[in-house]
C-alpha positions as CSV (number, residue, x, y, z in Angstrom):
1,M,149.6,68.0,102.9
2,K,149.7,70.6,100.5
3,A,147.3,68.5,98.1
4,N,144.7,68.3,101.1
5,N,144.7,72.1,101.4
6,L,144.1,72.6,97.6
7,F,141.3,70.0,97.9
8,V,139.8,71.7,100.7
9,I,140.0,75.1,99.1
10,F,138.5,73.9,96.0
11,I,135.5,72.1,98.2
12,V,134.8,75.3,99.8
13,S,134.9,77.5,96.5
14,L,132.5,75.1,95.0
15,L,130.0,75.4,98.1
16,F,130.5,79.4,97.9
17,S,129.5,79.4,94.3
18,Y,126.7,77.1,94.6
19,A,125.3,79.2,97.7
20,G,125.7,82.3,95.7
21,G,123.3,81.2,93.1
22,V,120.8,79.9,95.6
23,F,120.8,83.1,97.6
24,A,120.4,85.3,94.1
25,D,117.1,83.6,93.5
26,D,115.8,84.8,96.6
27,I,117.1,88.5,96.0
28,G,115.0,88.4,92.6
29,E,115.1,91.1,89.9
30,V,114.2,94.4,90.5
31,S,111.0,95.0,88.1
32,R,110.8,98.0,86.2
33,V,107.7,99.8,85.5
34,N,107.0,102.4,82.3
35,I,104.6,105.0,83.7
36,N,103.9,106.0,80.2
37,L,102.8,102.3,78.9
38,D,102.2,100.0,81.9
39,D,98.7,99.5,83.3
40,A,97.3,100.1,86.8
41,E,97.5,96.4,88.0
42,T,101.1,96.4,86.8
43,M,102.2,99.6,88.5
44,A,100.2,98.7,91.6
45,S,102.2,95.4,92.1
46,S,105.7,96.7,91.3
47,L,105.7,100.0,93.0
48,A,106.0,100.5,96.9
49,G,103.3,102.6,98.3
50,I,101.2,102.7,95.1
51,G,98.1,100.9,95.5
52,L,95.5,100.1,92.8
53,S,93.7,103.5,93.4
54,R,96.9,105.4,93.3
55,A,98.2,103.6,90.2
56,E,94.5,104.0,88.5
57,A,95.0,107.8,89.3
58,I,98.5,107.7,87.4
59,V,96.8,106.1,84.3
60,A,94.1,108.9,84.4
61,Y,96.5,111.7,84.7
62,R,98.6,110.2,81.7
63,E,95.4,110.1,79.8
64,A,94.3,113.5,80.7
65,N,97.6,115.5,80.3
66,G,100.0,113.1,78.2
67,R,103.0,111.2,78.8
68,F,105.5,111.6,81.7
69,Y,108.9,113.0,80.9
70,S,110.5,112.2,84.2
71,A,109.8,110.1,87.3
72,E,109.4,113.4,89.4
73,E,106.4,114.2,87.2
74,L,104.5,111.5,89.1
75,S,104.4,114.1,92.2
76,A,101.9,116.0,90.1
77,V,99.4,113.2,90.6
78,R,97.0,113.6,93.6
79,G,98.3,111.4,96.6
80,I,101.8,110.7,95.3
81,G,104.7,112.7,96.7
82,M,108.4,113.0,96.2
83,R,109.2,110.5,98.7
84,T,107.2,107.9,97.1
85,V,108.8,108.9,93.8
86,E,112.3,108.3,95.4
87,K,111.7,105.2,97.1
88,N,110.7,103.7,93.8
89,A,113.3,105.5,91.6
90,D,115.2,102.2,90.6
91,K,111.9,100.9,89.4
92,I,110.5,103.6,87.5
93,V,111.2,103.9,83.5
94,V,109.9,106.7,81.3
95,E,110.1,105.8,77.7
């Protein structure tokens, strides 16, 4: 009886380890955006609430005012508020 239980535990653990790999692919990796280097298309496709026109405004602001030193500085770009910055905080890189 113990051998049967060990076999069942082994099979179940294999199923769980395989299922974890399958579901991990569905979650995907968070794509990071460097607001000092990336182009407007990359920002628009990666940041929530940022369309192409807002992403182009970020690039224009960067070109006119120099690099960003923090993600919070994005709120200085017209049309981008702190709520949008907070929503994307895990995706924004400043280097």
